[in-house]
N, C-alpha and C positions, 0 to 999 in steps of 0.2 A: 503493500499499499504505500502510495507516496504521500511526501509532506508536502509538495508544492501547493502554494494557495493562488489559484487562478480566479480573478473576480467574475462575478456572473455576467456582468456588463463589460465586453472588451471594446476600447476603441479600435478603430480600424488600423490596419497597417500604416496607413498614410498618417493618421493623427499620432500613433507611436512614434514614427519616424520624425516628424515635425517637432514633438516634444524632445526627442533625443538631440535633434539638431539644436535647439534652444539650450539644451543642457551643457552642450559642446561650446557654444558660442557667447555664453555669457561672461561677466566679470568672473572669471574662474570656472572651472568646471563643476557642474551641479552633481556631484555623485551621489546624492540622495536621490535625485530625479532618476539616474541612470538604474540604481538598485530597484526603485518602484517600479519602472517599466520592464526591465529584462528580467528581474528577479520573479515577476508574477506572470510570465507567460510561459506556455508549454512548447516543446519542440517545435511543432508545426507553426505555431504562432510566431515564434523568434525566426524561424526561416523566411516567413512572410514580410518580418520586419526589414531583415537583412536585403531581401530581393528589392524590397519598396525604397529602401533609403538608397541603394545603388541606383535605381531609376530616377528618384526624385533629384539627388545630388551628384550623380555621377563619381561616387565615392564609395570605397569599401567601408561598411560599417565596423569591421574588424580591425582594418588598419586606424579608422578614426579612434575607436577605444584604444589601441595601442598607443597612439600619440597622446592621447589626453589622460589616461590613468598611468599608475605606476605599482611596483611591487605585488605583492601576493594578490592584493585586490585586482590588480590588471590581469594576472594570470587566470583567477577564478572566474572572472567575468568573460574573458574572452574564450576561455574553455567552455563555459556554459553556452555561450553564443553560437558556437560551432553546431552544426548537425550532429546528432549522436554518432553516426558511422565515422564520418569525418573526426570527430573529436577523438574516437578511439583509435583511428588509424595513426592520428597524430601523437598520441600517447604511446602507442606500440613502436612507432619508429623512433621516437625519443628514448624509450627503452633501450632498443637494440643499438642505437648509436653511442649510449653510454660508455664511457671506458670504465674498465674494472666493475662491469656489471654483476651483480648477484642476485640472488632470489628475490630481494625487496624490489629489484627494478623489473626483474622479468615477469613477476607476478601479475603485471598488468595484461599481459598476453594471456595468461592462464584465466583471468577474470573474464577477458572478453569472449574466450574458446568455451568456458565451463560455467559461467555465472550469467551468460547471456541467451537470448532465444536463437536457435539455428539461423532464422532469417536475419537477426542482426548480426551474428557472424559473417555471413555472406556478403552483407551490405558493407561491413567494414573491410572484407577482402577486396571489394570492388572499388571503395574509397581508396584504399591503399594503392592499388593500381594506378588510378587516376592521379594521385598527389605525388607519388614517388617513382613513377615509370619503371616500377618492378613490383612482383608479387610480394606478398606477407611471407610466404614460404621461401621465396629466394632470399629475401633479407635475414630471414633466421638462419638459413644456410650460410651464407657469407659472414653473420657477425657472431655465431655461437660455435667456439672452438671445440667444444666438449661433444663428441658424438652421442653419447646418451641423451643429454639433454636436447641437443639438436633434433635427434629422432623422435623425442616424446612430444616436443612443441610442433613440429611439423605434423605429427598424427593429430593433434588436437586442432590446431587451425585448418587442416585439410578437410575435415570432416562436415557432413551435412546430416545432422541427427534427425530421426523422426520426432515429431514434436508433440505427439500425443501421448495419453496415459495407458500405454500398453506395456503388460508385464507378462513374461512367460517365468514361470516359477521353476520349472525344470532347468531352462536355461541359465537362471540365476544361480542355482546350485551348482550346476557344471562348472559355470565360469568363476565362481567362487574358488572351487577347487583348483583351478588352472592359477588364478591369482595366488592362492596360498603356496602353492608349488614353487612359483617363480620367486616367491618372497623367501621361503625357506632356503631356496638355492642362492639368495642374494643376487638374482639375475633379475633386477628390476626393469631393466629396458628390454626384456625378453619381447618377442613379437607378440604374444598372447597379452601381455600387459598392455602395450601400445594400441594392439587393435580393439581390445575392450573397452579401455577408457576413452578411447577416439571415436568409436563408432555408435556404441550403445546409446540408446535414448537416456535422459536423466532420470526417469522413473524405474527403468529397468536397472540402471546401475546403482540406485538407491536401495532396490530389493537384493541385489546381489551382494552389496554391502552389508547387508541385514542377514543374510544367509551367511556370510562369511563369519560374522561375529557369533551366531547360533552353532555353527560347525566347528569353530576353532577357537571359541572361548573369549578370545581377544578382538578388538575392532581392528579393521584392516590398517587404520592409519598408526595403531599401536605397534603391529608387527611390522611395520615398515620402518618405524623409528627405531626398532630393535636391531635393524640392517646397519645402523650408522647413522652419523650426523653430517654427510655431505650434502652438496648441492641436490643430487638426484632424490635422494631421501626426503629433503626439504621441498622440493618441487612436487613429488607425488602427494606429499601431506596437503599442500595448498590445493590441488587439483582435487584431492579427495573432499575436502572442505568445501571448495566451491560448487562442488556437484550435490553434496549432501545438505549442507547449511550456508547458503551464500550468506544469508543475514549474519550470521556467527563471523563467518570470514570477514566481512566489512566491519563488524563492531570491533573486531580484533586490529585490523588496520587502523582505525582511528584510535584505539586505545594505544597502539604502538607509536602512532603519530604524536600524541599528546604527552605521554609519560616520559621520565628521564629528563636530562638536561636538554633545554631547548625545543622546539616544536618542528616537526618534519612537516612543512607547510604543504608541500608538494602531495604528499600521500593523502594529508587531511582533505585538500582541495579535491583530488581525484575522488575519494570515496563519497565525499557529499555531493559532488557534482554529477558523477555518473550514476548515483543512485536515488537522487531526490525526486524523480519522477518514475522509480520503479518499486522499490521496497524500503525506503528510509523509515518508515512507521516500525516495521519488524526490527531493522536494524537499532533503533531506538530502544526497543524493548530489550532485545539481546545485550544491548550496551549496559543498560541498567541491571540485568540479570547477572552479567560478568564481573561489573565493578561497584555495584551498589550505589551508584550515583547517575544523575541524568546526564544523557549527551549534550543536551542545552546547557547545564551547567559547565560541564567539561570544556565546551567550545567557547563559552563566554569567559572562562577563567584562563585560557590559553591563547586568545587572540584580541585584536584590538581594532578600534577605527572603523573603516569603510570595509575592511577585509571581514571583521567579525559581524558586521551589520548584514554584509551580502550572505555570508554561510547561513546565519539565522534566519534570513529571509527563505532560504532554499530549505530551511529545516521547518517551515511552517510559522515562524515568530511574527508577530504583528508590529511591524517596524515602520 
């Protein structure tokens, strides 16, 4: 369930574009006006605003936002203003181009492949080709040196899963045994593992994971952890969580971004911006269960200024 609040009566894209133009051209940028407009429009409405703004002023709204805003606030607003497939394609590309990338960077690709609908993943792949003149699979192959990680990520992003609640209990039992065998052998990039995780629909996989727990007493992610603490084990753990409990995964991403010395604004922004229109209400509930404090209080306590106001707007606060 989304936290985004869209007014019952929506101004036309032309009216919103004109108000944005005034926010840019007054004495100093009207950040509150920008938050009020863009922070209360859904993806299709934001796309119409972008298109209309371009037609009216022969200027890219994204470019204008980039020149008018700054810092984490600018990054969050621009990320939000992109079409969701374009946004995720850019996030995936940035993760792949990062030097010394680890699981914290690459998990955005897992989120796109395992915590999004098959149609969205397909749209991201198409956007990636248009934006970067190569496929997401090609860039993974070029930028991931570890063969097991590369094999697993390519398998995940190349799939097109069936998107209906269809479950075969016999198949779940059989594939749970195959996964257990691979884990026992510590052959975590076995073709069976890649093929099962990369092709089965999410409902089937959740049943397979449940069968695994019933047959072998431990959860599959517990047994994977027992194999070691390397990148492959960590990546498989993120995959299992994104498939089984996406709301718990993103609650953990936010918690990790906030706790400790300093805030990981990039991760915090990504989690809130990408999930505000999908399941942020569930994430908020999981965050409270995990941390015994509200997500709203955590964000308010760790951010400030227009950046805080924008994130809180996406979380449904009345600002």
